[in-house]
N, CA, C, O and the ligand as a Tripos MOL2 file, in Angstrom:
@<TRIPOS>MOLECULE
protein
  261   259    66     0     0
PROTEIN
NO_CHARGES

@<TRIPOS>ATOM
      1 N          14.8420   13.0920    8.6760 N.3       1 MET1
      2 CA         13.6150   13.8580    8.4130 C.3       1 MET1
      3 C          12.4250   12.8310    7.8500 C.2       1 MET1
      4 O          12.6500   11.9720    6.9970 O.2       1 MET1
      5 N          11.3980   13.0110    8.3350 N.am      2 LEU2
      6 CA         10.2500   12.1380    8.1390 C.3       2 LEU2
      7 C           9.1360   12.7450    7.3550 C.2       2 LEU2
      8 O           8.6600   13.8090    7.7490 O.2       2 LEU2
      9 N           8.6560   12.1430    6.2320 N.am      3 MET3
     10 CA          7.5200   12.8410    5.7250 C.3       3 MET3
     11 C           6.3370   11.7940    5.4420 C.2       3 MET3
     12 O           6.5480   10.6120    5.1710 O.2       3 MET3
     13 N           5.1390   12.3440    5.5330 N.am      4 LEU4
     14 CA          3.9210   11.3800    5.4770 C.3       4 LEU4
     15 C           3.8840   11.1490    3.9700 C.2       4 LEU4
     16 O           3.6760   12.0420    3.1480 O.2       4 LEU4
     17 N           4.1410    9.6740    3.6440 N.am      5 ALA5
     18 CA          4.1410    9.3790    2.3730 C.3       5 ALA5
     19 C           2.8960    8.6110    1.8250 C.2       5 ALA5
     20 O           2.5530    8.7890    0.6560 O.2       5 ALA5
     21 N           2.2350    7.7890    2.6160 N.am      6 ASN6
     22 CA          1.1910    6.8940    2.1500 C.3       6 ASN6
     23 C           0.4160    6.3700    3.3860 C.2       6 ASN6
     24 O           0.5050    6.8630    4.5110 O.2       6 ASN6
     25 N          -0.3590    5.3040    3.0390 N.am      7 THR7
     26 CA         -1.0920    4.6230    4.1920 C.3       7 THR7
     27 C          -0.2880    3.1960    4.2930 C.2       7 THR7
     28 O           0.2870    2.6920    3.3280 O.2       7 THR7
     29 N          -0.3260    2.7360    5.3400 N.am      8 CYS8
     30 CA          0.3330    1.3310    5.6090 C.3       8 CYS8
     31 C          -0.4330    0.1370    4.9220 C.2       8 CYS8
     32 O          -1.6100   -0.0870    5.2060 O.2       8 CYS8
     33 N           0.2250   -0.5800    4.0620 N.am      9 PRO9
     34 CA         -0.4140   -1.6800    3.5120 C.3       9 PRO9
     35 C          -1.0050   -2.7260    4.5200 C.2       9 PRO9
     36 O          -1.9890   -3.3810    4.1750 O.2       9 PRO9
     37 N          -0.4860   -2.8870    5.6470 N.am     10 GLU10
     38 CA         -0.8100   -3.7820    6.5620 C.3      10 GLU10
     39 C          -1.9610   -3.3640    7.5190 C.2      10 GLU10
     40 O          -2.8530   -4.1750    7.7710 O.2      10 GLU10
     41 N          -1.9630   -2.2100    8.0190 N.am     11 CYS11
     42 CA         -2.9220   -1.6480    8.9240 C.3      11 CYS11
     43 C          -3.6670   -0.3970    8.5700 C.2      11 CYS11
     44 O          -4.5340    0.0760    9.3040 O.2      11 CYS11
     45 N          -3.3060    0.1280    7.4220 N.am     12 ASN12
     46 CA         -3.7720    1.5010    6.9670 C.3      12 ASN12
     47 C          -3.5720    2.6910    7.8260 C.2      12 ASN12
     48 O          -4.2550    3.7140    7.7840 O.2      12 ASN12
     49 N          -2.5280    2.4480    8.6410 N.am     13 GLY13
     50 CA         -2.0300    3.6530    9.4530 C.3      13 GLY13
     51 C          -1.1720    4.5860    8.5280 C.2      13 GLY13
     52 O          -0.8660    4.3390    7.3620 O.2      13 GLY13
     53 N          -0.8290    5.7300    9.2710 N.am     14 ASP14
     54 CA          0.1180    6.6900    8.5230 C.3      14 ASP14
     55 C           1.3130    6.0500    8.1940 C.2      14 ASP14
     56 O           1.9490    5.5020    9.0940 O.2      14 ASP14
     57 N           1.7090    6.0350    7.0670 N.am     15 LEU15
     58 CA          3.0300    5.5190    6.5090 C.3      15 LEU15
     59 C           4.0060    6.6730    6.2290 C.2      15 LEU15
     60 O           3.8150    7.4550    5.2970 O.2      15 LEU15
     61 N           5.0680    6.7580    7.0680 N.am     16 LEU16
     62 CA          6.0610    7.8010    7.0310 C.3      16 LEU16
     63 C           7.2960    7.3390    6.1140 C.2      16 LEU16
     64 O           7.6260    6.1560    6.0290 O.2      16 LEU16
     65 N           7.8650    8.2470    5.5230 N.am     17 TYR17
     66 CA          9.1480    8.0680    4.5260 C.3      17 TYR17
     67 C          10.3340    8.8170    5.3440 C.2      17 TYR17
     68 O          10.2890   10.0200    5.6000 O.2      17 TYR17
     69 N          11.3850    7.9740    5.7180 N.am     18 GLU18
     70 CA         12.5000    8.4800    6.2890 C.3      18 GLU18
     71 C          13.6080    8.6270    5.2040 C.2      18 GLU18
     72 O          14.2330    7.6780    4.7330 O.2      18 GLU18
     73 N          13.7800    9.9950    4.8530 N.am     19 VAL19
     74 CA         14.6080   10.3940    3.8690 C.3      19 VAL19
     75 C          16.1160    9.8480    3.9530 C.2      19 VAL19
     76 O          16.7840    9.5220    2.9720 O.2      19 VAL19
     77 N          16.5320    9.8030    5.2690 N.am     20 SER20
     78 CA         17.9940    9.4410    5.4610 C.3      20 SER20
     79 C          18.2540    8.0450    5.2620 C.2      20 SER20
     80 O          19.3870    7.7210    4.9080 O.2      20 SER20
     81 N          17.4050    7.2000    5.4320 N.am     21 THR21
     82 CA         17.5350    5.6790    5.3360 C.3      21 THR21
     83 C          16.6780    5.1960    4.1520 C.2      21 THR21
     84 O          16.7490    4.0180    3.8030 O.2      21 THR21
     85 N          15.8630    6.0770    3.5210 N.am     22 LYS22
     86 CA         15.0930    5.6390    2.3530 C.3      22 LYS22
     87 C          14.1310    4.3990    2.6660 C.2      22 LYS22
     88 O          13.7700    3.5860    1.8150 O.2      22 LYS22
     89 N          13.7500    4.3790    4.1010 N.am     23 HIS23
     90 CA         12.8490    3.5350    4.5100 C.3      23 HIS23
     91 C          11.5120    4.0420    4.8890 C.2      23 HIS23
     92 O          11.3720    5.1600    5.3860 O.2      23 HIS23
     93 N          10.5050    3.2170    4.6570 N.am     24 PHE24
     94 CA          9.0250    3.5930    5.0010 C.3      24 PHE24
     95 C           8.7090    3.2010    6.4980 C.2      24 PHE24
     96 O           9.1980    2.1420    6.8920 O.2      24 PHE24
     97 N           8.0310    3.8580    7.2710 N.am     25 ILE25
     98 CA          7.9260    3.4410    8.6640 C.3      25 ILE25
     99 C           6.3740    3.6990    9.0280 C.2      25 ILE25
    100 O           5.8680    4.8200    8.9790 O.2      25 ILE25
    101 N           5.7600    2.6610    9.3570 N.am     26 CYS26
    102 CA          4.3890    2.8350    9.9930 C.3      26 CYS26
    103 C           4.4650    3.4070   11.2300 C.2      26 CYS26
    104 O           5.3800    3.0440   11.9700 O.2      26 CYS26
    105 N           3.5150    4.4090   11.6800 N.am     27 ARG27
    106 CA          3.4590    4.9230   12.8530 C.3      27 ARG27
    107 C           2.5600    4.1310   13.6740 C.2      27 ARG27
    108 O           2.5790    4.1890   14.9040 O.2      27 ARG27
    109 N           1.7160    3.3390   12.9610 N.am     28 ASN28
    110 CA          0.8040    2.6110   13.7500 C.3      28 ASN28
    111 C           1.2440    1.0010   14.2790 C.2      28 ASN28
    112 O           1.0830    0.5320   15.4050 O.2      28 ASN28
    113 N           1.7820    0.4130   13.2000 N.am     29 CYS29
    114 CA          2.1550   -0.8440   13.5450 C.3      29 CYS29
    115 C           3.5820   -1.2360   13.5540 C.2      29 CYS29
    116 O           3.9970   -2.3680   13.8070 O.2      29 CYS29
    117 N           4.3680   -0.0920   13.2260 N.am     30 GLY30
    118 CA          5.8610   -0.2570   13.2190 C.3      30 GLY30
    119 C           6.5300   -1.0560   12.1260 C.2      30 GLY30
    120 O           7.6080   -1.6390   12.2450 O.2      30 GLY30
    121 N           5.7760   -1.0180   11.0580 N.am     31 LEU31
    122 CA          6.3450   -1.7110    9.7480 C.3      31 LEU31
    123 C           7.4850   -0.8810    9.2660 C.2      31 LEU31
    124 O           7.3020    0.3280    9.1200 O.2      31 LEU31
    125 N           8.6920   -1.4370    8.9930 N.am     32 TYR32
    126 CA          9.8160   -0.6720    8.4570 C.3      32 TYR32
    127 C          10.4410   -1.4940    7.2350 C.2      32 TYR32
    128 O          11.0100   -2.5800    7.3460 O.2      32 TYR32
    129 N          10.2340   -0.7790    6.0410 N.am     33 VAL33
    130 CA         10.4160   -1.3530    4.8760 C.3      33 VAL33
    131 C          10.9530   -0.3510    3.8310 C.2      33 VAL33
    132 O          10.6990    0.8530    3.8510 O.2      33 VAL33
    133 N          11.7830   -1.0240    2.8430 N.am     34 THR34
    134 CA         12.2190   -0.2440    1.6130 C.3      34 THR34
    135 C          11.0390   -0.1380    0.7210 C.2      34 THR34
    136 O           9.9480   -0.6460    0.9800 O.2      34 THR34
    137 N          11.3530    0.6520   -0.5040 N.am     35 ARG35
    138 CA         10.4270    0.9450   -1.4870 C.3      35 ARG35
    139 C          10.0960   -0.4200   -2.0800 C.2      35 ARG35
    140 O           8.9310   -0.7050   -2.3590 O.2      35 ARG35
    141 N          11.1100   -1.2700   -2.2770 N.am     36 GLU36
    142 CA         10.8940   -2.5320   -2.8930 C.3      36 GLU36
    143 C          10.1030   -3.5430   -2.0740 C.2      36 GLU36
    144 O           9.2180   -4.2370   -2.5750 O.2      36 GLU36
    145 N          10.4390   -3.5920   -0.8660 N.am     37 GLN37
    146 CA          9.5260   -4.4170    0.0130 C.3      37 GLN37
    147 C           8.1120   -3.9700    0.1820 C.2      37 GLN37
    148 O           7.2180   -4.7990    0.3520 O.2      37 GLN37
    149 N           7.8630   -2.5830    0.1370 N.am     38 LEU38
    150 CA          6.6090   -2.0160    0.2390 C.3      38 LEU38
    151 C           5.8850   -2.4900   -1.0440 C.2      38 LEU38
    152 O           4.7060   -2.8300   -0.9460 O.2      38 LEU38
    153 N           6.5210   -2.5340   -2.2530 N.am     39 ASP39
    154 CA          5.8270   -2.9310   -3.4400 C.3      39 ASP39
    155 C           5.4480   -4.4600   -3.4320 C.2      39 ASP39
    156 O           4.4960   -4.8950   -4.0820 O.2      39 ASP39
    157 N           6.1970   -5.1780   -2.7120 N.am     40 ASP40
    158 CA          6.1730   -6.7510   -2.5290 C.3      40 ASP40
    159 C           4.7810   -6.8890   -1.8320 C.2      40 ASP40
    160 O           3.8080   -7.5470   -2.2010 O.2      40 ASP40
    161 N           4.9390   -6.0890   -0.7170 N.am     41 ILE41
    162 CA          3.5950   -6.3380    0.3050 C.3      41 ILE41
    163 C           2.3820   -5.9530   -0.4490 C.2      41 ILE41
    164 O           1.3680   -6.6380   -0.3130 O.2      41 ILE41
    165 N           2.3870   -4.9000   -1.2480 N.am     42 ARG42
    166 CA          1.2310   -4.5370   -1.9610 C.3      42 ARG42
    167 C           0.8160   -5.4910   -2.9890 C.2      42 ARG42
    168 O          -0.3880   -5.7230   -3.0900 O.2      42 ARG42
    169 N           1.6270   -6.0610   -3.7470 N.am     43 ASP43
    170 CA          1.4150   -7.1560   -4.6570 C.3      43 ASP43
    171 C           0.8880   -8.3710   -3.9550 C.2      43 ASP43
    172 O          -0.0110   -9.0350   -4.4720 O.2      43 ASP43
    173 N           1.3930   -8.6760   -2.8450 N.am     44 ARG44
    174 CA          1.0170   -9.8530   -2.1030 C.3      44 ARG44
    175 C          -0.5220   -9.7020   -1.6140 C.2      44 ARG44
    176 O          -1.2730  -10.6770   -1.6090 O.2      44 ARG44
    177 N          -0.9310   -8.4320   -1.2090 N.am     45 LEU45
    178 CA         -2.1530   -8.2210   -0.4500 C.3      45 LEU45
    179 C          -3.2920   -7.9220   -1.6090 C.2      45 LEU45
    180 O          -4.4850   -7.9900   -1.3120 O.2      45 LEU45
    181 N          -2.8740   -7.5990   -2.9030 N.am     46 ARG46
    182 CA         -3.8440   -7.3000   -3.8970 C.3      46 ARG46
    183 C          -4.4840   -8.6400   -4.1760 C.2      46 ARG46
    184 O          -3.8120   -9.6630   -4.3120 O.2      46 ARG46
    185 N          -5.7650   -8.6070   -4.2550 N.am     47 PRO47
    186 CA         -6.5620   -9.8410   -4.5870 C.3      47 PRO47
    187 C          -6.4290  -10.1710   -6.0020 C.2      47 PRO47
    188 O          -6.5320   -9.2760   -6.8410 O.2      47 PRO47
    189 N          -6.1830  -11.5220   -6.3740 N.am     48 ARG48
    190 CA         -5.9960  -12.0380   -7.6920 C.3      48 ARG48
    191 C          -7.3350  -12.1290   -8.3670 C.2      48 ARG48
    192 O          -8.2810  -12.7570   -7.8920 O.2      48 ARG48
    193 N          -7.3610  -11.4590   -9.5150 N.am     49 ARG49
    194 CA         -8.6640  -11.5280  -10.2180 C.3      49 ARG49
    195 C          -8.6880  -12.3840  -11.4130 C.2      49 ARG49
    196 O          -7.7030  -12.4590  -12.1470 O.2      49 ARG49
    197 N          -9.9420  -13.1320  -11.6730 N.am     50 LYS50
    198 CA        -10.0780  -14.0620  -12.5710 C.3      50 LYS50
    199 C          -9.7480  -13.5580  -14.0420 C.2      50 LYS50
    200 O          -8.9800  -14.1140  -14.8260 O.2      50 LYS50
    201 N         -10.3690  -12.5720  -14.2290 N.am     51 SER51
    202 CA        -10.3180  -11.8510  -15.6430 C.3      51 SER51
    203 C         -10.2980  -10.2980  -15.5170 C.2      51 SER51
    204 O         -10.7990   -9.6870  -14.5740 O.2      51 SER51
    205 N          -9.6820   -9.7520  -16.5430 N.am     52 SER52
    206 CA         -9.6590   -8.1620  -16.5680 C.3      52 SER52
    207 C         -10.9270   -7.6430  -16.6890 C.2      52 SER52
    208 O         -11.1690   -6.5780  -16.1220 O.2      52 SER52
    209 N         -11.9410   -8.3080  -17.4460 N.am     53 LYS53
    210 CA        -13.2200   -7.8970  -17.7180 C.3      53 LYS53
    211 C         -14.0020   -7.9200  -16.5330 C.2      53 LYS53
    212 O         -14.9110   -7.0970  -16.4310 O.2      53 LYS53
    213 N         -13.7760   -8.7880  -15.5630 N.am     54 GLU54
    214 CA        -14.4290   -9.0430  -14.2530 C.3      54 GLU54
    215 C         -13.9670   -7.6310  -13.3240 C.2      54 GLU54
    216 O         -14.7200   -6.8730  -12.7130 O.2      54 GLU54
    217 N         -12.5610   -7.5720  -13.4400 N.am     55 ALA55
    218 CA        -12.0690   -6.5630  -12.6280 C.3      55 ALA55
    219 C         -12.5310   -5.1870  -12.9960 C.2      55 ALA55
    220 O         -12.8220   -4.3380  -12.1530 O.2      55 ALA55
    221 N         -12.5870   -4.9940  -14.3460 N.am     56 GLU56
    222 CA        -13.2210   -3.5730  -14.8470 C.3      56 GLU56
    223 C         -14.6110   -3.3530  -14.3070 C.2      56 GLU56
    224 O         -14.9940   -2.2650  -13.8770 O.2      56 GLU56
    225 N         -15.2190   -4.2600  -14.3440 N.am     57 TYR57
    226 CA        -16.7360   -4.2510  -13.9830 C.3      57 TYR57
    227 C         -16.6810   -3.9370  -12.4880 C.2      57 TYR57
    228 O         -17.3240   -2.9870  -12.0420 O.2      57 TYR57
    229 N         -15.9200   -4.7190  -11.6950 N.am     58 LEU58
    230 CA        -15.8410   -4.3980  -10.1780 C.3      58 LEU58
    231 C         -15.5000   -3.0050   -9.9460 C.2      58 LEU58
    232 O         -16.1450   -2.2980   -9.1710 O.2      58 LEU58
    233 N         -14.4740   -2.5920  -10.6210 N.am     59 GLU59
    234 CA        -13.9940   -1.2510  -10.4460 C.3      59 GLU59
    235 C         -15.0000   -0.2940  -10.6870 C.2      59 GLU59
    236 O         -15.2310    0.5570   -9.8290 O.2      59 GLU59
    237 N         -15.6630   -0.3270  -11.8060 N.am     60 TRP60
    238 CA        -16.8470    0.3580  -12.1260 C.3      60 TRP60
    239 C         -17.9160    0.4250  -11.0110 C.2      60 TRP60
    240 O         -18.3190    1.4960  -10.5570 O.2      60 TRP60
    241 N         -18.2850   -0.6070  -10.6600 N.am     61 TRP61
    242 CA        -19.3620   -0.8810   -9.6690 C.3      61 TRP61
    243 C         -18.8910   -0.1770   -8.4050 C.2      61 TRP61
    244 O         -19.6480    0.6560   -7.9070 O.2      61 TRP61
    245 N         -17.6110   -0.4500   -7.7880 N.am     62 MET62
    246 CA        -17.0640    0.3410   -6.6780 C.3      62 MET62
    247 C         -16.9820    1.8280   -6.9020 C.2      62 MET62
    248 O         -17.0320    2.5530   -5.9080 O.2      62 MET62
    249 N         -16.8840    2.2630   -7.8830 N.am     63 SER63
    250 CA        -16.7900    3.7060   -8.2670 C.3      63 SER63
    251 C         -18.1020    4.4080   -8.1160 C.2      63 SER63
    252 O         -18.1620    5.6040   -7.8330 O.2      63 SER63
    253 N         -19.2040    3.6150   -8.3170 N.am     64 LYS64
    254 CA        -20.5310    4.1360   -8.2360 C.3      64 LYS64
    255 C         -20.9950    4.4210   -6.8450 C.2      64 LYS64
    256 O         -21.8960    5.2180   -6.5850 O.2      64 LYS64
    257 N         -20.2470    3.6370   -5.8580 N.am     65 LYS65
    258 CA        -20.6160    3.8450   -4.4540 C.3      65 LYS65
    259 C         -20.3240    5.1490   -3.7260 C.2      65 LYS65
    260 O         -20.6500    5.2850   -2.5470 O.2      65 LYS65
    261 ZN          0.9190   -0.2810    9.8210 Zn       66 ZN66
@<TRIPOS>BOND
     1     1     2 1
     2     2     3 1
     3     3     4 2
     4     3     5 am
     5     5     6 1
     6     6     7 1
     7     7     8 2
     8     7     9 am
     9     9    10 1
    10    10    11 1
    11    11    12 2
    12    11    13 am
    13    13    14 1
    14    14    15 1
    15    15    16 2
    16    15    17 am
    17    17    18 1
    18    18    19 1
    19    19    20 2
    20    19    21 am
    21    21    22 1
    22    22    23 1
    23    23    24 2
    24    23    25 am
    25    25    26 1
    26    26    27 1
    27    27    28 2
    28    27    29 am
    29    29    30 1
    30    30    31 1
    31    31    32 2
    32    31    33 am
    33    33    34 1
    34    34    35 1
    35    35    36 2
    36    35    37 am
    37    37    38 1
    38    38    39 1
    39    39    40 2
    40    39    41 am
    41    41    42 1
    42    42    43 1
    43    43    44 2
    44    43    45 am
    45    45    46 1
    46    46    47 1
    47    47    48 2
    48    47    49 am
    49    49    50 1
    50    50    51 1
    51    51    52 2
    52    51    53 am
    53    53    54 1
    54    54    55 1
    55    55    56 2
    56    55    57 am
    57    57    58 1
    58    58    59 1
    59    59    60 2
    60    59    61 am
    61    61    62 1
    62    62    63 1
    63    63    64 2
    64    63    65 am
    65    65    66 1
    66    66    67 1
    67    67    68 2
    68    67    69 am
    69    69    70 1
    70    70    71 1
    71    71    72 2
    72    71    73 am
    73    73    74 1
    74    74    75 1
    75    75    76 2
    76    75    77 am
    77    77    78 1
    78    78    79 1
    79    79    80 2
    80    79    81 am
    81    81    82 1
    82    82    83 1
    83    83    84 2
    84    83    85 am
    85    85    86 1
    86    86    87 1
    87    87    88 2
    88    87    89 am
    89    89    90 1
    90    90    91 1
    91    91    92 2
    92    91    93 am
    93    93    94 1
    94    94    95 1
    95    95    96 2
    96    95    97 am
    97    97    98 1
    98    98    99 1
    99    99   100 2
   100    99   101 am
   101   101   102 1
   102   102   103 1
   103   103   104 2
   104   103   105 am
   105   105   106 1
   106   106   107 1
   107   107   108 2
   108   107   109 am
   109   109   110 1
   110   110   111 1
   111   111   112 2
   112   111   113 am
   113   113   114 1
   114   114   115 1
   115   115   116 2
   116   115   117 am
   117   117   118 1
   118   118   119 1
   119   119   120 2
   120   119   121 am
   121   121   122 1
   122   122   123 1
   123   123   124 2
   124   123   125 am
   125   125   126 1
   126   126   127 1
   127   127   128 2
   128   127   129 am
   129   129   130 1
   130   130   131 1
   131   131   132 2
   132   131   133 am
   133   133   134 1
   134   134   135 1
   135   135   136 2
   136   135   137 am
   137   137   138 1
   138   138   139 1
   139   139   140 2
   140   139   141 am
   141   141   142 1
   142   142   143 1
   143   143   144 2
   144   143   145 am
   145   145   146 1
   146   146   147 1
   147   147   148 2
   148   147   149 am
   149   149   150 1
   150   150   151 1
   151   151   152 2
   152   151   153 am
   153   153   154 1
   154   154   155 1
   155   155   156 2
   156   155   157 am
   157   157   158 1
   158   158   159 1
   159   159   160 2
   160   159   161 am
   161   161   162 1
   162   162   163 1
   163   163   164 2
   164   163   165 am
   165   165   166 1
   166   166   167 1
   167   167   168 2
   168   167   169 am
   169   169   170 1
   170   170   171 1
   171   171   172 2
   172   171   173 am
   173   173   174 1
   174   174   175 1
   175   175   176 2
   176   175   177 am
   177   177   178 1
   178   178   179 1
   179   179   180 2
   180   179   181 am
   181   181   182 1
   182   182   183 1
   183   183   184 2
   184   183   185 am
   185   185   186 1
   186   186   187 1
   187   187   188 2
   188   187   189 am
   189   189   190 1
   190   190   191 1
   191   191   192 2
   192   191   193 am
   193   193   194 1
   194   194   195 1
   195   195   196 2
   196   195   197 am
   197   197   198 1
   198   198   199 1
   199   199   200 2
   200   199   201 am
   201   201   202 1
   202   202   203 1
   203   203   204 2
   204   203   205 am
   205   205   206 1
   206   206   207 1
   207   207   208 2
   208   207   209 am
   209   209   210 1
   210   210   211 1
   211   211   212 2
   212   211   213 am
   213   213   214 1
   214   214   215 1
   215   215   216 2
   216   215   217 am
   217   217   218 1
   218   218   219 1
   219   219   220 2
   220   219   221 am
   221   221   222 1
   222   222   223 1
   223   223   224 2
   224   223   225 am
   225   225   226 1
   226   226   227 1
   227   227   228 2
   228   227   229 am
   229   229   230 1
   230   230   231 1
   231   231   232 2
   232   231   233 am
   233   233   234 1
   234   234   235 1
   235   235   236 2
   236   235   237 am
   237   237   238 1
   238   238   239 1
   239   239   240 2
   240   239   241 am
   241   241   242 1
   242   242   243 1
   243   243   244 2
   244   243   245 am
   245   245   246 1
   246   246   247 1
   247   247   248 2
   248   247   249 am
   249   249   250 1
   250   250   251 1
   251   251   252 2
   252   251   253 am
   253   253   254 1
   254   254   255 1
   255   255   256 2
   256   255   257 am
   257   257   258 1
   258   258   259 1
   259   259   260 2
@<TRIPOS>SUBSTRUCTURE
     1 MET1         2 RESIDUE 1 A MET
     2 LEU2         6 RESIDUE 1 A LEU
     3 MET3        10 RESIDUE 1 A MET
     4 LEU4        14 RESIDUE 1 A LEU
     5 ALA5        18 RESIDUE 1 A ALA
     6 ASN6        22 RESIDUE 1 A ASN
     7 THR7        26 RESIDUE 1 A THR
     8 CYS8        30 RESIDUE 1 A CYS
     9 PRO9        34 RESIDUE 1 A PRO
    10 GLU10       38 RESIDUE 1 A GLU
    11 CYS11       42 RESIDUE 1 A CYS
    12 ASN12       46 RESIDUE 1 A ASN
    13 GLY13       50 RESIDUE 1 A GLY
    14 ASP14       54 RESIDUE 1 A ASP
    15 LEU15       58 RESIDUE 1 A LEU
    16 LEU16       62 RESIDUE 1 A LEU
    17 TYR17       66 RESIDUE 1 A TYR
    18 GLU18       70 RESIDUE 1 A GLU
    19 VAL19       74 RESIDUE 1 A VAL
    20 SER20       78 RESIDUE 1 A SER
    21 THR21       82 RESIDUE 1 A THR
    22 LYS22       86 RESIDUE 1 A LYS
    23 HIS23       90 RESIDUE 1 A HIS
    24 PHE24       94 RESIDUE 1 A PHE
    25 ILE25       98 RESIDUE 1 A ILE
    26 CYS26      102 RESIDUE 1 A CYS
    27 ARG27      106 RESIDUE 1 A ARG
    28 ASN28      110 RESIDUE 1 A ASN
    29 CYS29      114 RESIDUE 1 A CYS
    30 GLY30      118 RESIDUE 1 A GLY
    31 LEU31      122 RESIDUE 1 A LEU
    32 TYR32      126 RESIDUE 1 A TYR
    33 VAL33      130 RESIDUE 1 A VAL
    34 THR34      134 RESIDUE 1 A THR
    35 ARG35      138 RESIDUE 1 A ARG
    36 GLU36      142 RESIDUE 1 A GLU
    37 GLN37      146 RESIDUE 1 A GLN
    38 LEU38      150 RESIDUE 1 A LEU
    39 ASP39      154 RESIDUE 1 A ASP
    40 ASP40      158 RESIDUE 1 A ASP
    41 ILE41      162 RESIDUE 1 A ILE
    42 ARG42      166 RESIDUE 1 A ARG
    43 ASP43      170 RESIDUE 1 A ASP
    44 ARG44      174 RESIDUE 1 A ARG
    45 LEU45      178 RESIDUE 1 A LEU
    46 ARG46      182 RESIDUE 1 A ARG
    47 PRO47      186 RESIDUE 1 A PRO
    48 ARG48      190 RESIDUE 1 A ARG
    49 ARG49      194 RESIDUE 1 A ARG
    50 LYS50      198 RESIDUE 1 A LYS
    51 SER51      202 RESIDUE 1 A SER
    52 SER52      206 RESIDUE 1 A SER
    53 LYS53      210 RESIDUE 1 A LYS
    54 GLU54      214 RESIDUE 1 A GLU
    55 ALA55      218 RESIDUE 1 A ALA
    56 GLU56      222 RESIDUE 1 A GLU
    57 TYR57      226 RESIDUE 1 A TYR
    58 LEU58      230 RESIDUE 1 A LEU
    59 GLU59      234 RESIDUE 1 A GLU
    60 TRP60      238 RESIDUE 1 A TRP
    61 TRP61      242 RESIDUE 1 A TRP
    62 MET62      246 RESIDUE 1 A MET
    63 SER63      250 RESIDUE 1 A SER
    64 LYS64      254 RESIDUE 1 A LYS
    65 LYS65      258 RESIDUE 1 A LYS
    66 ZN66       261 GROUP 0 **** ****
């Protein structure tokens, strides 16, 4: 059984969750990962910010758009 779970961290395509194997599968690029691996990828792709203050300002600014 496949469920639409999220968007792919690599390509922003549809990320499906396969219940029987507990793996996430991207319909677009073929990414096949566990929940842990998915978290790792998200951590890796998240831009590192210099300070939390700067990040808060950026988030506020982005939310205005
Ligand atoms: Zn993908």
